[in-house]
N, C-alpha and C positions, 0 to 999 in steps of 0.2 A: 630692837629696843635694848637700852642699857639696864643694868641691875636696878637702878633707882626707879626707872619707869615701871619695871615689872613689879616691884614691890608696891608702888603706888596703885597699880591696877588691882593687885590682890587684896588690898585693904578696902577697895570700893565695893559698894552693894551692887546686886544685879540691876536694880533701877538706875543707878548712876551710869552704868556702862551702856544699857541697851534702850534707854528712853531718849526721845528727842523732844524738842519744844512743842511740835505740833501733834504729838501723840502717836506717831507712826514708828514702828520698829525699823531700825536701819537695815534689817535683814528681811523686811517684808517683801515677798515675791509674789503677791496675789495677782499682779498684772501679767506675770510670766507663766505662772502655773495655775491653769483654770481649776484644778482640784485642790488647791491649797487650802488648808483648814487652819482657822484661828482657834487655839484652845481656849478653855475657860480661863486659864491664868494669864493669857496674853490679851484677852478682849477688853475693849474699853467699856464704859457703862454710860448710859444715858437716863434721863429722868424726864418725866412729864411735869413741866413747870407751869401748866395752866391752872388757874384758879387757886383755891386754898389748899389743894392737895400737894402744892409744891413742898412745903415744909415736911409733911409727913413722909413724902417720898424721899426727901433728902436724907432723912434719919436712917433709911434703909441701906444706905451706902456703908461700906466698910470704913471705919474711922481710921484705919492705917493707910487707906488709899487716898491718893490725890483726887480732889474734886475735878471731874473732867471738864475740860474747856469746850465751848461751842466749836463746831467744825469750822476750819478755815474757809473763808468765802472762795478762796481759790480751788478748794477740793471739788472736783467734777461731781455733779449729782445727776440722777436720772429722774426724769419727771414721771411719777406713777400716781394713780388715783389713791387718795388718802381717806380712810373711813374715819369719821369723827366720832370720838367717844370719850368717856371719862373714866377716872379711877384705874388707869392703866399703871400697874406696878413697874418698878425698875427691873429691867432685864438686860440681857446681853445684846449688844449690837456689833455690827462689823463695819469696816471702812468701805468706802464708795457707796454701796447699798446700805451699809451699817448706819450711816448718818441719817438715813430715812426710815429704817426699819426698827420698830420696837416690838419684841415678842412678848405676848401676854397670855394669861389663861382665860381672858375675857373672849367669848365667841361672838363676834359681830357678823351680821348677815351681810351677803353680798347684794348689791343693788343692780347687777346687770339683768336686763330684761331680754329674753329671746324674741327675735323678730318683732321689734317694737312698732314697725310700720305696717305689719300684717301682710307682707308680700306672699305671693303664691310659691309654695315650696313642693318638692317631689317631682314627679314626672312632668316633663313639658307638656301642657295641655294640647298643643297642636299635635303631638304624637298620639295622644289618647284618641283623638278624633279620627286620625288617619289609620291607626293600626288595630282598632277594635276588631276582633275575630280575624286577625291577620295570621299568616303562617309563621312558623319559627323562622324561616329564611327571611321574611319580611323584616323581622326585628333585627336579625344578624346584618342585613344589608343597610340598616341605618348606619352602621359603623364601617363595615367593609363594602363600601358602595362602588359605583362605576369609576369614581376618580381614583380610589386606591387600587383597583384592578387595572385600570389604564396605566398607572404609574408603574405597577409591577411588570406589565407587559412591555412597556417601553424600555424600562432599565434592564430587564432580562434580555431583550433582543440586542440592545446596545452592548451589554457585557459579552454576549455570545459573539458579536462582530469583533470585539476587541481580542477575544481569545483566538478567533479564526485568523486574525491578522498576525498572531504570534506563531513562531515555529512549533509544529506539532507533527505527530507520526502520520504517515499516509493513510493508515487504516483506523485513524482516530474517528470516533463518533461525530466529531465537529465537522468532518468533511461532508456529512449528510445532513447538516443542520437546516432546518426550516423555521422561519419566524414563528413564534408562539402567538396564538390568537387569544382574544378574550375569553371565548368558550373553553379552549383548552387550558388556560390558566385557572379558571374555576374548577375544572375537572381535576387538575393537578392538586389544588388546595383540598378539594373534596377527598381525593385519594389519601393525602396526608392525614386528614382528619379520621378517615376510615382506618388507617393503620393503627391509630390509637385505640379504636374499638376492639380490634383483633390483633393482638400482639404476637409476632413471629420472631424468631432469633435474629433474622437479618432481612434486609430489603429484598434480596434475591428469593427469599423463601416464599414471598407472596406470588411469584410466578413459577414456583416449583411445581412439578407434576407428580410429586409424591402423594401418596394417599393421605399422609398425615398433614399436608399443607394445602389442601384444596381451598381455593379462593376464587371469587368472582371478579377480582380486580383486573386480571388480564383481559376481561371483555371490555374494559374501558380504556385501557392504555397499555402499550407494550412495555416491557422492562427497559429496553434501550432508551426509549424516549422519556420515560419517567427519571431514569438516572441521569440523562442529559439535562432535563429541566432542573433537576435537583442541584446539578453542579453549576448551572448558569443562573440560578435564581438570584435576583438582585433588586434592590430598591433604591439605588443611587447611582450616579455617574462617577466612577473612580477618578476620571480625568480632572473633575472640579474639586476634588478633596483639598480643603485648605490644610496648611501645615499646623499640626498640633491638635487637630479636632479628632479625638478618638471615637466619637460616636457618629461621625459623618455617614457611615454606611446605613444607619437606621434612623438618624435624627428626624429626617422629613416624615418617614412612616410613623414614628412614635408621636411626633407633634400633631400630625393630621388626626390620628385616632384619639388622642387625648382631648383634642378640641371637640370631636364628635361626642365623647363621653360626657364633656361638661355641658354641651347643648341639650342633652337628652334628659339630664337629671339635675335638679337644683337641690342641694344638700339641706337636710332638715337639721335638727338641733345637734346631733351627735356626729363627731368625726373622729377618725383614728389614723395615725401615721405610724408605719412600722416597716421594718426592712424585710425583704424576702430574698430568695436566691434562685437563680436559673442554673441548673447543674452544668458545669463544665470543667473537664479536667485537662484540657489542652493548654498549650503555652499562650498566655495573655497577660499583658503588663498590668491590667487592673483586676485580675482574678483575685477573689477573696476567699478567706477561710472563716467560717462561723461554726464554731464547735457545737452549738446548741441546735442547729438545724439538721433536718433529716439528710439533706444533701450539703455536706460541709464545704465543698469546694465549688466554686462557681462565680457567676456574674451577680454582683449585689444590686438589687433594685429597691427603691423606696416607693411605697404605695400609700396613697391617700384614699381611705375607704369611707363610705358613709352608710346609711341605713340599708339593711339587707345585704351588706358585704358588697355593695356596688363600688367598682373602682373608678374614682373620678380624677386621680392624679397618679402618674407613673414616671419615675425618674431612674435612670441608670447612673450608678456611682462609678466614676472613672478614676478615682484617686482623691487624695485630700485636697479640699477646697478652702483652705484656711484663708481668713482675712484677719488683719490686726485688731485684736480686741473682741473678735467674734468667734464663738465656738462653732465648729462645723456642724454639730447637731442643731444648734439654734438656727443657723443660717438655713439649713434644709427645711426645718419646720416653718419658718416665717415665709420662705419663698414658695413652698408648695401650697400653703394656706392662705396666701395673700388676697386671693379674690373673695374669700369667705369670711374675712374678718369684719369687725364693726357691725356684727349681726346678733350678738349675744349667744353664740353657738358654744359648744364645749368640745375641746380637743382632748384625746386620750392618747398618752405616750407611755413607753416603757422608761426604765431608768437610765437608758443611754441618751435620751433627749431631755428628760425632765430636769429642771433646775429652777432656782429662784430667780435667776436672771431671765430665763424664758418666761416664767410666770408673770413677771412684770411687764415684759414686752407685749404679751398677749392681753394682759389687763388694760394696758394703755390703748389697745385696739378693740376693747369691748368683747373680749373672747375669754372664756374660762379654760383653765387647764386642770387635768386630773391625771396623775400618773404615779408610778412607783418611783422612789427616790433613792439614790446612792447615799450611804452614810457619810462619805467623804466629800460631798458636794460643798462648794464654796457657799458661805453664808448660812449654812444649816444652824438652827438654834441647838446649841450643845446640851442644854437641859433636857431636850427631848431625845436626841441621838444617843446619849450616853446613859440614859435611864435604864435600869434593870427592871424587867417585868417578869411576872409569872404568866403562865398560859391563861389567855382570855382577858388580861389587863390591857388597858390603853393609857397613853399619855399623850397630850396634844397641846400646842401652843399656836396662837394665831397672831399675825402681824398687824399693825395698824395700816398696812397696805392691802389687807384682805387675803393674805396667804395663810392656809392652814397646813401645819406640819404634824402628822399624826403617826405614832408608833404603836403597833398592836402586836401582841405575842400570840401566834398560833402554833403550829409545829416549829416555827422559827420566827424571828423578828421580821415584821413587814413595816417598811417606812413608806408613808404616802405623803403626796403633796396635792393639795386641792384649793381652788380659789372659789368654789361654789358650795362646799360642804361645812357642816360643823362637826363636833365630836359625838354625834349621836350613834347609839347602838340599836340594832334592830334584831329581834328574835326571828330566826328562820328554822325551819324543820329539816332535818338531815334525811338521808335515804333510809336510815334505819329507824326513823320516827321520833328521835330525840330533838329537843329544841336547844339551839345554841345561839349565842349573841355575836353579831359581827358588825363592825362599823359600817355605816351607810356608804362611806366613801369606798370601801373595798368592794361592796356589793355593786355599786354603780360602776366602779372600774371593770370589774369582771364582765359586765354586760357590754360595755363600750369597747374595751380593748380587743375583744374577739373578732372584730369586723375584718381585719386583714388575714387572720388566721383562717376564718371561714372561706374567705376568697381564695386562699392558697389551696385549701383542701378541696374545694370544688374544682379549681383548675387542674388538680392532680389526677382527677378521675378521667381515665382514657386519654391521657396527654399524648400528643403525636411526637413530642421531642424524643430524639434518638441520640445515642452517644457519639456517632461519628460526624455530626454536623459542625460546620463552621460556627464561630461564636456569633457573628452577626445574623446568621441564618436562624440560630436558636432564639435570639431575642425577637426577630421578626416573627417566628412561628408562635412565640409566647403571647405576643400582643394580637396576632391575627386569629390564631386558632385556640387560645385559651382565655385570655382576658376579655376579648371581644364576645366570645361565645357566652361566658358567664354573665357579662353585663346584659347581653341580649336575653338570656334566660330570665334574669331578674325582671326585666321590663315586661317580658311576656307573661309571667306569672302575676305581675301586678295589674296589668291592663286587663287580662282575661280572668282574674281572680281564680286561678287554679294553681296546682303544684306539680308541674311536670318535672321529671327527674332530668339530671344532666345527660344521662345516656339516651333517653328518648329524644331530647332536644337535639343532640348531635346526630343522631340517626336521621331525623327529619331534615337537618340542614344538608347532610351528605347527599341524600336522595335529590334534593333540589339543585345541587351544585354539579353533579356529575352528569355527563351526557348519556343518552340512551345507547346501550351497547348494540354493536352490529349483530350480535347473536343473542337470543334470549337466554336469560340465566338458566331456565329449566332445561335448555338443550345442551348444556356443557357436556362435551364428550369425555367420557371416563375411558380408563384403560380396558381395552378389549382386543382379542386376537381377530386379525383379518387375513384371510387366505389370498395371496397374490399369485398371478400367473408367472411373474419373473422371480428370479432368485437373487439374494444378495447375502453378504456376510452378516453373521450374528454380531451385533455391536458389542456385546459383552465379552464373547469369546475373542473377538478381534483384539479388544484392549488388554485382555490377559496376555495374549501372545506378544503383543508389542512390549509390554513390560518385562516379559520373560526372555524372548528370543530377539526381539527387534522387529522393525516395521517391515523389512523386506520379507522376513520369514513368515510374519502374520498374513501378508497379503496373499501368499501362495498356499498356506496351510489352513486358514480359517474356514470353518465349515459354512457353506451357503444354505440358506433356508428360504422357504416361501411365506413364513408367518411373520406378520408385522403388526406392531402395537399401533392402534388407531390414534391414540393420544400423543404417543411420542413421535410417531412417523418414522420409526426405525424397525429394522428386522431383528428378531430375536428367536432363539431356540424356544420351542413351546413348552419346555419343562422348567427348569430352574431359572434360566435367564429371564424368562418373562415375569416370574415372581420377583426377581431382583428389580426389574424395571418398575414394578408397581410400587414397592415399598422403599427403595432406596435411591431411585433416580429422580 
């Protein structure tokens, strides 16, 4: 620019520089930045020009401002249900949605009706008839049925064959591989679940003969076979893996189980979507970090939970799934809840998902949204967001499209969005006996949002997940031995009208899955001295001499004894060495 042009710009007002004919700022980046905020000074204004209120509303406008023009017909709009009302005062609006939204202090009721056709909800009636007085394993086998077990058997044997065809050591366990059977696969899964009930430092500890690690697991499967099955455990054919499908190894298993979850239970009014995490610290392209979770590093999953913390939707996050003009969080919510919309249900989300855009999408599908809201979300009413409050105070506005934005001051500011509530306060009694007022939307949110948290908490009780597992094995065990168990427990308690604990339920399933041992548990042989007619080297003395003098010296100098440990099947000196065998070997 030359000096004359610079002086001309300096003489102009801000409105001359930054305004355009259609009311949009030339620097408006709302389409590019999903969290872009329109400030109070930059927002346009709209009025209700219906009836005789037009003139009075018009006078509320700042006389120094230009009268806003109607939105250009070329501006894209989103169809949303509009609540008819009168005496709506002039308030701030925003572009794209702003041309449709008018924020007001007038609280208008939402007309959505839950289950208008009176359809049956809750547990599938066919299951109630079949499973009344059934065992816990009968409920578990609704999900992990013969088709799932057959798939695991087929793919595990296939993967073992693929490993055998590759170069391996001559003494590898694979050289003694035998195809796994259906009964053996059930026993293997039962032992994995058993290991969650009795936690030892390592897998080998369950087969240790130390007095501190006495276990009955060796009576059902030897260690070599268990570790070989753990290595070859598979639920997909690696040869058929399509390029770019990160979840191919577990996709069929997850899809099959989720379909069974949906068939067993029909959601009632309340649903909740939230993220969870399967702990994993290995190298993985889609491993996530969530600082507020107990396990911060791992595989991020999205869960859709309904009444009693029953999981009806399960989705593994494998990386950003952005689409032009659609936020990832909105896309996930709409896809996971698609089957349950248009029914008058209520969906609870946290501030990562909640937005005015999502609320409009759900309202257009006859579904309510309740959730916490980030202050910097697009289209938030700034009169509410920036209002300063004292503890216990609230401020709220509701749009003509039926969206309530409420701010409440507790220990800190709480910003809420709801399409079914008004700004009502309810008196509740605290633990110390005092009465305090809380907004109804907050109380309702606290009840609905905890569904996923309760599901995660129950799954964490005696989880069989171990640190050394492959990522796909962890995901498979999560749905097979955690999510499916908790869902089966919920069905069991509802059908039989009881309150069995997670521990008791797991114990019953384990006893039904494992085969009867060759030796009765009561007859497990403990460490004891047996006098033999032949002599052999003391195992402990021999090892000491090998480390100190070498193998040749130890073979000739190690003391030979007749005393043998019946459990270890090795010879030991009857004094100190036998004590070492009991407590350290």
